[in-house]
C-alpha positions in Angstrom: 7.5 -29.7 -7.3 10.9 -27.7 -8.9 14.5 -28.6 -7.1 16.0 -25.7 -9.2 16.3 -27.1 -12.3 14.2 -28.4 -14.9 14.5 -30.4 -17.8 11.9 -29.1 -20.3 10.8 -25.6 -20.4 7.7 -24.2 -18.9 4.6 -25.0 -21.1 3.3 -21.5 -21.0 -0.1 -20.3 -19.9 -3.1 -22.4 -19.9 -5.6 -21.5 -22.7 -9.0 -20.8 -21.2 -12.3 -22.9 -22.4 -14.1 -19.6 -23.1 -13.5 -17.9 -26.1 -13.9 -14.4 -24.8 -11.5 -14.9 -21.8 -9.3 -16.9 -24.2 -9.3 -13.7 -26.5 -8.4 -11.7 -23.4 -5.7 -13.9 -22.2 -3.6 -14.2 -25.6 -3.8 -10.3 -25.7 -2.5 -10.3 -22.4 0.1 -12.8 -23.0 1.4 -10.8 -25.8 1.4 -7.7 -23.9 2.7 -9.4 -21.0 5.6 -10.7 -23.0 6.5 -7.3 -24.6 7.0 -5.9 -21.2 9.2 -9.0 -20.6 11.3 -7.9 -23.3 11.5 -4.5 -22.2 12.2 -5.3 -18.6 15.3 -7.3 -19.8 16.7 -4.6 -21.5 16.2 -2.4 -18.3 17.9 -5.2 -16.4 20.8 -5.0 -18.7 21.1 -1.4 -18.6 20.7 -1.2 -14.8 24.0 -3.4 -14.9 25.6 -1.0 -17.6 24.8 1.6 -15.1 25.8 0.7 -11.9 28.8 -0.8 -13.6 30.1 2.7 -15.0 29.1 4.0 -11.8 31.9 1.7 -10.1 34.3 2.3 -12.8 33.8 6.0 -12.6 33.8 6.5 -9.3 37.4 4.2 -8.9 39.4 5.0 -11.5 38.3 8.3 -12.4 37.1 9.8 -8.8 33.8 10.8 -10.3 30.6 11.1 -8.4 27.5 10.1 -10.0 24.6 11.0 -8.2 21.9 9.6 -10.4 22.9 6.3 -10.7 21.3 4.7 -7.5 17.7 6.5 -8.2 18.2 5.5 -11.9 18.8 1.7 -11.1 16.1 1.6 -8.5 13.5 3.0 -10.9 14.1 0.5 -13.5 14.5 -2.2 -11.0 11.0 -1.0 -10.0 10.2 -1.3 -13.3 11.4 -4.7 -14.2 9.9 -5.9 -10.9 6.2 -4.6 -11.2 6.5 -5.2 -15.3 7.2 -8.7 -14.9 4.8 -10.0 -12.2 1.5 -10.3 -14.3 3.7 -12.3 -16.8 4.9 -14.6 -14.0 1.6 -15.1 -12.6 0.3 -15.8 -16.2 2.7 -19.1 -15.5 1.6 -19.6 -12.3 5.2 -18.8 -11.2 4.6 -17.0 -8.0 5.7 -18.6 -4.7 2.8 -20.9 -3.4 3.1 -23.7 -1.0 1.1 -26.9 -2.5 1.1 -29.2 0.2 -2.8 -29.2 0.3 -3.2 -29.4 -3.3 -2.2 -33.5 -3.4 -4.3 -34.0 0.0 -7.6 -32.4 -0.6 -10.2 -34.0 -3.1 -10.5 -32.4 -6.7 -13.7 -30.4 -5.9 -12.6 -28.8 -2.8 -9.1 -28.1 -4.2 -10.6 -26.1 -7.2 -12.7 -24.0 -4.4 -9.8 -23.8 -2.9 -7.5 -22.2 -5.8 -10.8 -20.1 -6.8 -10.5 -18.7 -3.2 -7.1 -17.7 -3.6 -7.0 -16.3 -7.1 -10.2 -14.1 -5.6 -8.4 -13.0 -2.2 -5.1 -12.3 -4.7 -7.4 -10.4 -6.9 -9.0 -8.4 -4.4 -5.6 -7.8 -2.4 -3.9 -6.6 -5.8 -7.0 -4.5 -6.7 -6.4 -2.8 -3.6 -2.7 -2.2 -3.8 -3.3 -0.6 -7.6 -5.9 1.9 -6.3 -3.8 3.3 -3.5 -0.5 2.9 -6.0 -2.7 5.4 -8.7 -3.2 7.2 -5.6 0.2 7.9 -5.0 1.2 8.7 -8.6 -1.8 11.1 -8.4 -0.4 12.9 -5.2 3.2 12.9 -6.7 2.2 14.4 -10.0 0.0 16.9 -8.4 2.4 18.0 -5.6 5.4 17.9 -7.6 7.4 15.5 -5.3 10.9 14.4 -5.8 13.4 12.2 -4.2 15.8 14.0 -1.5 18.6 13.5 -3.7 20.6 16.0 -5.2 19.3 14.6 -8.7 15.7 14.8 -7.2 13.7 12.8 -10.4 10.2 13.2 -9.9 8.7 10.4 -7.6 5.5 10.1 -10.1 8.0 7.9 -12.1 8.3 4.9 -10.0 4.6 5.2 -8.6 3.2 5.3 -12.3 5.6 2.1 -13.1 4.1 0.6 -10.2 0.5 1.1 -10.4 0.6 0.1 -13.9 2.3 -3.2 -13.2 -0.2 -3.6 -10.3 -3.2 -3.0 -12.2 -1.7 -5.5 -15.2 -1.2 -8.1 -12.5 -4.8 -7.4 -11.0 -5.9 -8.2 -15.0 -4.1 -11.2 -14.9 -5.5 -12.4 -11.8 -9.2 -11.5 -13.4 -8.8 -13.5 -16.1 -7.3 -16.1 -14.5 -10.5 -16.3 -12.1 -12.6 -16.1 -14.9 -10.9 -19.3 -16.5 -11.5 -21.1 -13.7 -15.0 -20.2 -13.4 -16.1 -20.7 -16.8 -13.6 -23.8 -17.6 -15.6 -26.8 -18.3 -13.1 -30.0 -18.9 -11.3 -28.9 -15.8 -8.0 -27.5 -17.1 -5.9 -26.1 -14.2 -5.6 -22.5 -15.2 
C-alpha cells in the first residue's frame, strides 16, 4: 500500500520465467520506455503551447485557434502511449483488499481472471479504436473548429496506445500462466 510517497524507486517490471515471454517483455519494456520519453517531451510541449496561448491572448490580444486541439491531441498521446508502461509496473488503480485475505492459489486465480478480463476489454477497445481511425481516415473527418485538424490523428494515437496496452496485458497474462517460481508478474 502506498501513502503518497515512496522511499525507494520502483523496482521495474517483473521478469517472466519463460525465456520467450521474458524476451518479448524486455522488448516491450524498451519500446514503452521510448514512448515514455516521447510523452514527456509532448507534455512539456503542451505546457509551452498553453502558456503561449494565454500570454498571446492576454498581452497581445491575438487569438490562437489551434492550441486547444494541439494540446488535446498531445495529451491523448501522453495518456495512451504511457498506459502500457504503467501497466508493466502494475501501476493502474487496483483494489487489493482481497489479496491479503485469500489463499495463495485463489489469489493467483483471481489475478489471472482479472488479467484475462482486462486483456479482453482492452482488445475490444483497440479494435473499436482502429475502426474509428479507419472511418475518420476514409471519410476525411475533421474537428468542428476553424483549425479543423483531421480526426485520424487522435484516433490513431488512441488505437496504437490501446493495442500496445493489450499486448502488455497479453505478455503479463502469458507470464503469469507460465511462471513456475510463483513470481508476482
